[in-house]
C-alpha positions, 0 to 999 in steps of 0.5 A, a space after each residue: 142630125 145636119 144628114 136629116 135636115 140636109 137629106 130633108 132639104 133635098 125630098 121638097 126640093 125633090 117634090 117641088 122640082 115635080 109637082 112643077 114640071 108636071 103643071 108646065 109640060 102636061 099642061 094640068 089644069 091643077 091649081 092650089 087652093 090660093 092660084 084659083 082664089 086669086 083668078 077667080 077674084 081679078 075675074 069677079 073684078 074684070 066682069 063687073 068692070 066689063 058691065 060698066 062699060 057694057 051700060 056706058 057704050 050704048 046706041 044711044 050715048 053716042 049717038 045723042 052725043 051734039 056738037 056743044 057744050 054739053 056733046 063735048 062733055 059726053 065725047 070725053 065721057 065716052 072714049 075713057 070708057 073705051 080706053 077702059 073698054 081695051 085696057 078690060 081687053 088686057 086683063 081678060 087676055 092676062 087672065 086666060 095667060 093665069 088661068 087654072 082651068 080650061 074653061 077659065 081660057 076661054 072665058 077670058 079670051 072669049 071677054 079679051 076679044 070683046 072687049 076689043 070688038 067693043 069698043 072698035 064699034 063704039 069708037 069708030 060710032 063714035 068717030 064717024 056718025 051716021 055711017 051706015 052700019 056702025 049702029 048694028 056694028 056696036 048692038 052685034 058687040 054689045 051682044 057679043 059682050 053680055 054672052 062673054 060678060 055671062 060664060 065669064 061670070 059663070 066661070 068665077 
């Protein structure tokens, strides 16, 4: 009886080691359904966050910051949105590392890059209003962010 239990443990350990090694060595896109679903849920959350940030960081919102009290409140709100964009980029980078498919890695990388670009463009426009090309840079960053959100949504 003891030999059966020991044999079962050994066979189980060998099967687990082979599966783990084959996934890490081959770079296989296979994953358990739980891993895949967990990644999708986290990606959906990041997608929703990205959509919110995209709606907040507009040319009009940044350009309307006046040097009065209301402008200071709006500025603080926009600075918070910029921080959240940078955090969303970090989250997307982490999702890329955890992605179970090559499409997931690509979509996450794309979103991480776009959110950094959006945060930098918004921060530049907020810090130096009226700089030539700042509005166009933010408009371009918003377009690439919108495209990356479309891709991440398609993957999830």
